N, C-alpha and C positions, 0 to 999 in steps of 0.2 A: 943844694937846690933840687937835684935829680932824685934824691932820697925822699924829700918832701913830696914831690910830684908823684912819685911811684906809690908812696903810702896813701896819698889822697885818692889816686886812681883805684887802688886796691879796695879801699873803704867804699868808694862810690860804686864799684862793680858788685861788691858784696851786698850792699843795700839794694841795688837794682835787681839782683838775682832773687833776693828775699821777697821783693815786691812782686816779681813775676810769679814766684812759687805761691804766694798768698792768693793772687788772683786765680791761679789754676785750681787751688784748693777751694776757693769760694765757688767757682763754677761747678766743681764736682759736688759740693754740698748742695747747691741750688738744684742741680739735676736730681740728686738723691731725694731732696724734699719733694720736688714735683712728682716723682715716681711713687713715693710712699705715703703721701697725704692728699686728701681731697682739697679742692679749692676752698671749701667752707672751713676745713680744719686749719689750713694755712692762714686764712683771713682771721679766724678766731685767735690764733697764736699771735699774729701781728697786732691785732687790736689789744690783746692782753699786754703785750710788750709795751705798746705805746702808753697804755693806762699806767703801767708800772713806772715808766720813765717820767710821765707827767707828775706822778706822786713824789718823785725824787727831785723835782725842779728846785725847790728851796735849798736842798743840800748841795746841789750842783752849783747853784749861784753863789752860795756861801764859800764853796771851795775855790772859786775863781779869785784871781787877784782883785783886790778892791780899788784898783786905780780907776776903773771905769764906774760910772754911776750904776746903782743897783738895778734900776729899770732897764738900762741898756744890757746889762749882763743877763737879766731874766729874758729879755727879748731874744738875745743870742741863743740861750739854752733852748727856748721854745722853738726857735727857727731850726736849730740843729736836729731836734727830735722830729719835727715835721719833715725835714729833708731826708733823714735816714729812713723814716717810715715810708715816704714816697719812693725812695730808691729801692727799698726792699720790695714794695708792691710791684714796681716796674720790673725788677730783676726776676721776680717770681711769676710774672705774667698776669698779675691781678688787675 
């Protein structure tokens, strides 16, 4: 039982440290973007990203498990794209 608990704890800590490192890298990347690009350039890149993601909606929906109805999967994909776009806008101060 102790071995199982120790193994689970080790895996949990590893994942936790990876998450913290990713957040730190994201912060550094965001700061780098803010310093090297104008607001208009950043907005243009984000708009292009969103347009590309929207063009891939059908593929993303088809790649999902088909246990949910098609329209619900499509709504979910569109919601996730909008959420990510809004989160990026907020993180970049736009």
